[in-house]
TINU-811006 format. One record per residue (C-alpha): residue in one letter; chain; z, x, y. Coordinates in steps of 0.5 Angstrom, whole numbers, always signed. Layout:
# residues N
+------+-------+-------+-------+-------+
: roza : vexgu :    up :  east : north :
+------+-------+-------+-------+-------+
:    a :     A :     Z :     X :     Y :
...
+------+-------+-------+-------+-------+
***
This chain:
# residues 210
+------+-------+-------+-------+-------+
: roza : vexgu :    up :  east : north :
+------+-------+-------+-------+-------+
:    t :     A :   +38 :   -15 :  -161 :
:    l :     A :   +31 :   -17 :  -157 :
:    n :     A :   +25 :   -12 :  -162 :
:    g :     A :   +19 :   -16 :  -159 :
:    v :     A :   +22 :   -24 :  -160 :
:    g :     A :   +23 :   -28 :  -154 :
:    l :     A :   +30 :   -31 :  -150 :
:    t :     A :   +30 :   -38 :  -148 :
:    l :     A :   +35 :   -41 :  -145 :
:    s :     A :   +36 :   -50 :  -143 :
:    s :     A :   +41 :   -51 :  -138 :
:    s :     A :   +47 :   -52 :  -143 :
:    g :     A :   +46 :   -46 :  -147 :
:    y :     A :   +49 :   -40 :  -145 :
:    v :     A :   +50 :   -32 :  -147 :
:    e :     A :   +57 :   -30 :  -145 :
:    d :     A :   +62 :   -23 :  -148 :
:    t :     A :   +67 :   -27 :  -152 :
:    y :     A :   +74 :   -22 :  -154 :
:    s :     A :   +79 :   -25 :  -159 :
:    g :     A :   +84 :   -19 :  -159 :
:    e :     A :   +81 :   -12 :  -160 :
:    v :     A :   +74 :   -15 :  -161 :
:    v :     A :   +68 :   -16 :  -158 :
:    r :     A :   +64 :   -20 :  -160 :
:    f :     A :   +59 :   -20 :  -156 :
:    g :     A :   +58 :   -14 :  -151 :
:    k :     A :   +51 :   -14 :  -148 :
:    v :     A :   +43 :   -17 :  -149 :
:    v :     A :   +38 :   -10 :  -152 :
:    a :     A :   +31 :   -11 :  -150 :
:    q :     A :   +27 :    -7 :  -155 :
:    g :     A :   +18 :    -7 :  -155 :
:    s :     A :   +15 :   -13 :  -151 :
:    t :     A :   +20 :   -19 :  -150 :
:    s :     A :   +21 :   -24 :  -146 :
:    v :     A :   +28 :   -29 :  -143 :
:    d :     A :   +27 :   -35 :  -141 :
:    q :     A :   +33 :   -36 :  -135 :
:    g :     A :   +36 :   -43 :  -136 :
:    g :     A :   +43 :   -43 :  -137 :
:    s :     A :   +49 :   -39 :  -137 :
:    f :     A :   +48 :   -31 :  -138 :
:    s :     A :   +54 :   -27 :  -136 :
:    v :     A :   +53 :   -20 :  -141 :
:    p :     A :   +49 :   -14 :  -138 :
:    l :     A :   +41 :   -16 :  -139 :
:    e :     A :   +39 :    -8 :  -142 :
:    v :     A :   +32 :    -6 :  -143 :
:    e :     A :   +31 :    +0 :  -146 :
:    t :     A :   +23 :    +0 :  -149 :
:    g :     A :   +17 :    -3 :  -149 :
:    t :     A :   +16 :   -10 :  -143 :
:    t :     A :   +21 :   -14 :  -143 :
:    t :     A :   +19 :   -22 :  -139 :
:    a :     A :   +25 :   -24 :  -135 :
:    s :     A :   +25 :   -29 :  -130 :
:    g :     A :   +30 :   -37 :  -130 :
:    t :     A :   +31 :   -41 :  -126 :
:    n :     A :   +39 :   -39 :  -126 :
:    s :     A :   +42 :   -33 :  -125 :
:    f :     A :   +43 :   -26 :  -129 :
:    d :     A :   +50 :   -25 :  -127 :
:    k :     A :   +52 :   -18 :  -130 :
:    d :     A :   +49 :   -12 :  -129 :
:    i :     A :   +42 :   -11 :  -130 :
:    s :     A :   +38 :    -3 :  -134 :
:    v :     A :   +32 :    -2 :  -134 :
:    g :     A :   +30 :    +5 :  -137 :
:    p :     A :   +37 :    +8 :  -138 :
:    e :     A :   +34 :   +13 :  -143 :
:    g :     A :   +27 :   +12 :  -143 :
:    s :     A :   +21 :    +9 :  -141 :
:    a :     A :   +22 :    +2 :  -140 :
:    i :     A :   +18 :    -4 :  -136 :
:    l :     A :   +22 :   -11 :  -132 :
:    t :     A :   +16 :   -15 :  -131 :
:    v :     A :   +17 :   -23 :  -128 :
:    p :     A :   +11 :   -27 :  -129 :
:    s :     A :    +7 :   -30 :  -123 :
:    e :     A :   +12 :   -35 :  -120 :
:    g :     A :   +18 :   -33 :  -123 :
:    r :     A :   +24 :   -31 :  -120 :
:    l :     A :   +29 :   -26 :  -123 :
:    r :     A :   +36 :   -27 :  -118 :
:    a :     A :   +41 :   -22 :  -121 :
:    t :     A :   +48 :   -22 :  -118 :
:    g :     A :   +50 :   -16 :  -121 :
:    n :     A :   +48 :    -9 :  -120 :
:    v :     A :   +41 :    -6 :  -122 :
:    t :     A :   +40 :    +0 :  -125 :
:    v :     A :   +33 :    +3 :  -125 :
:    g :     A :   +33 :    +9 :  -129 :
:    t :     A :   +27 :   +15 :  -127 :
:    n :     A :   +23 :   +12 :  -134 :
:    g :     A :   +25 :    +6 :  -131 :
:    t :     A :   +20 :    +0 :  -127 :
:    i :     A :   +20 :    -7 :  -124 :
:    n :     A :   +14 :   -10 :  -123 :
:    g :     A :   +12 :   -18 :  -120 :
:    p :     A :    +7 :   -21 :  -119 :
:    g :     A :   +14 :   -25 :  -119 :
:    t :     A :   +18 :   -24 :  -115 :
:    l :     A :   +26 :   -21 :  -114 :
:    t :     A :   +32 :   -23 :  -111 :
:    f :     A :   +39 :   -19 :  -110 :
:    q :     A :   +45 :   -22 :  -109 :
:    g :     A :   +50 :   -19 :  -111 :
:    n :     A :   +55 :   -20 :  -106 :
:    n :     A :   +58 :   -11 :  -105 :
:    n :     A :   +54 :    -9 :  -111 :
:    t :     A :   +49 :    -4 :  -112 :
:    f :     A :   +42 :    -3 :  -114 :
:    t :     A :   +40 :    +5 :  -117 :
:    n :     A :   +33 :    +6 :  -116 :
:    n :     A :   +31 :   +13 :  -118 :
:    g :     A :   +24 :   +10 :  -122 :
:    v :     A :   +19 :    +5 :  -119 :
:    v :     A :   +22 :    -3 :  -116 :
:    g :     A :   +13 :    -6 :  -115 :
:    a :     A :   +16 :   -13 :  -114 :
:    a :     A :   +17 :   -16 :  -107 :
:    t :     A :   +25 :   -15 :  -108 :
:    t :     A :   +30 :   -20 :  -102 :
:    f :     A :   +37 :   -19 :  -100 :
:    h :     A :   +39 :   -26 :  -101 :
:    n :     A :   +45 :   -28 :   -96 :
:    p :     A :   +47 :   -34 :  -101 :
:    e :     A :   +55 :   -33 :   -95 :
:    a :     A :   +55 :   -30 :   -89 :
:    g :     A :   +56 :   -23 :   -88 :
:    a :     A :   +54 :   -21 :   -95 :
:    y :     A :   +54 :   -14 :   -96 :
:    y :     A :   +50 :   -10 :  -102 :
:    y :     A :   +49 :    -3 :  -102 :
:    i :     A :   +42 :    +2 :  -104 :
:    a :     A :   +41 :    +9 :  -108 :
:    g :     A :   +37 :   +13 :  -112 :
:    e :     A :   +31 :   +17 :  -111 :
:    g :     A :   +27 :   +11 :  -113 :
:    t :     A :   +20 :    +8 :  -110 :
:    w :     A :   +20 :    +1 :  -107 :
:    g :     A :   +16 :    -4 :  -106 :
:    d :     A :   +16 :   -11 :  -101 :
:    v :     A :   +23 :   -11 :  -100 :
:    l :     A :   +25 :   -17 :   -96 :
:    v :     A :   +33 :   -16 :   -92 :
:    e :     A :   +35 :   -24 :   -89 :
:    e :     A :   +39 :   -25 :   -84 :
:    g :     A :   +45 :   -24 :   -84 :
:    v :     A :   +45 :   -19 :   -90 :
:    h :     A :   +49 :   -12 :   -89 :
:    v :     A :   +44 :    -5 :   -93 :
:    y :     A :   +48 :    +0 :   -93 :
:    a :     A :   +43 :    +6 :   -95 :
:    s :     A :   +47 :   +11 :  -100 :
:    g :     A :   +41 :   +16 :  -102 :
:    n :     A :   +33 :   +17 :   -99 :
:    a :     A :   +29 :   +12 :   -99 :
:    t :     A :   +20 :   +11 :  -100 :
:    m :     A :   +16 :    +4 :   -98 :
:    e :     A :   +10 :    +6 :  -101 :
:    n :     A :    +5 :    +2 :   -99 :
:    a :     A :   +11 :    -4 :   -98 :
:    n :     A :   +11 :    -9 :   -93 :
:    i :     A :   +20 :    -8 :   -90 :
:    t :     A :   +23 :   -14 :   -85 :
:    v :     A :   +30 :   -13 :   -83 :
:    d :     A :   +32 :   -19 :   -81 :
:    g :     A :   +39 :   -18 :   -82 :
:    e :     A :   +41 :   -10 :   -82 :
:    l :     A :   +39 :    -3 :   -86 :
:    n :     A :   +43 :    +2 :   -85 :
:    t :     A :   +40 :    +8 :   -87 :
:    l :     A :   +47 :   +13 :   -85 :
:    e :     A :   +46 :   +20 :   -85 :
:    n :     A :   +39 :   +18 :   -89 :
:    i :     A :   +32 :   +19 :   -91 :
:    f :     A :   +27 :   +13 :   -90 :
:    l :     A :   +20 :   +15 :   -91 :
:    l :     A :   +14 :   +10 :   -90 :
:    q :     A :    +8 :   +13 :   -94 :
:    g :     A :    +2 :    +8 :   -94 :
:    t :     A :    -3 :   +11 :   -99 :
:    s :     A :    -7 :    +5 :   -97 :
:    a :     A :    -2 :    +2 :   -92 :
:    s :     A :    +5 :    -1 :   -90 :
:    n :     A :    +8 :    -3 :   -85 :
:    l :     A :   +15 :    -5 :   -82 :
:    s :     A :   +18 :   -11 :   -78 :
:    v :     A :   +25 :   -12 :   -75 :
:    g :     A :   +26 :   -19 :   -73 :
:    s :     A :   +29 :   -21 :   -67 :
:    s :     A :   +36 :   -21 :   -71 :
:    g :     A :   +35 :   -15 :   -74 :
:    s :     A :   +36 :    -8 :   -74 :
:    i :     A :   +35 :    -1 :   -77 :
:    t :     A :   +41 :    +3 :   -77 :
:    g :     A :   +44 :   +10 :   -78 :
:    t :     A :   +49 :   +16 :   -77 :
:    g :     A :   +43 :   +23 :   -75 :
:    m :     A :   +38 :   +19 :   -79 :
:    t :     A :   +31 :   +20 :   -80 :
:    l :     A :   +25 :   +15 :   -80 :
:    k :     A :   +19 :   +18 :   -84 :
:    t :     A :   +12 :   +16 :   -83 :
:    e :     A :    +5 :   +20 :   -89 :
:    g :     A :    +0 :   +17 :   -89 :
:    t :     A :    -3 :    +9 :   -86 :
:    v :     A :    +4 :    +5 :   -83 :
+------+-------+-------+-------+-------+
***
């Protein structure tokens, strides 16, 4: 448990699960209060932002699940000019927030990004390999979103994009769900020449300035 402290991993540093018979020596990293994680090594256990504000970024990826506010109020902040790269599932609870000004890159092929809170950090669904498939779920609010060329994003529930710039260069498939563009100031949707928005009985709604 990190409680008001920082964790820095150098290029040779690592945090991982270690099993010995039935004994788990390290299960996950839990952040509470005001904490920071600088990931420059190997991070192969889940990161749980339980309470308070955690600042996290790094040159290397977080390779297991990330959860923010699973039970209480919690904020995960990506600092200015920083990037948080997630290759596992990401879950934002109803009292959870992922903020910028840095960026969040999601590249967990066949993994799910569940947002029931607020994702304010600019989020890229990245294509590390041809034909990557991702899933989004939850009733939360999103900020800026980029779906890269070659990426397929499937929405398993309604999604709200608030005051956001959404760029679709791959496929955004809403299935039978509602995709709401909400602009109290302004929202923008751009579909590139290689992009598509598809769905079976989909509904695209707008509110405010779009």
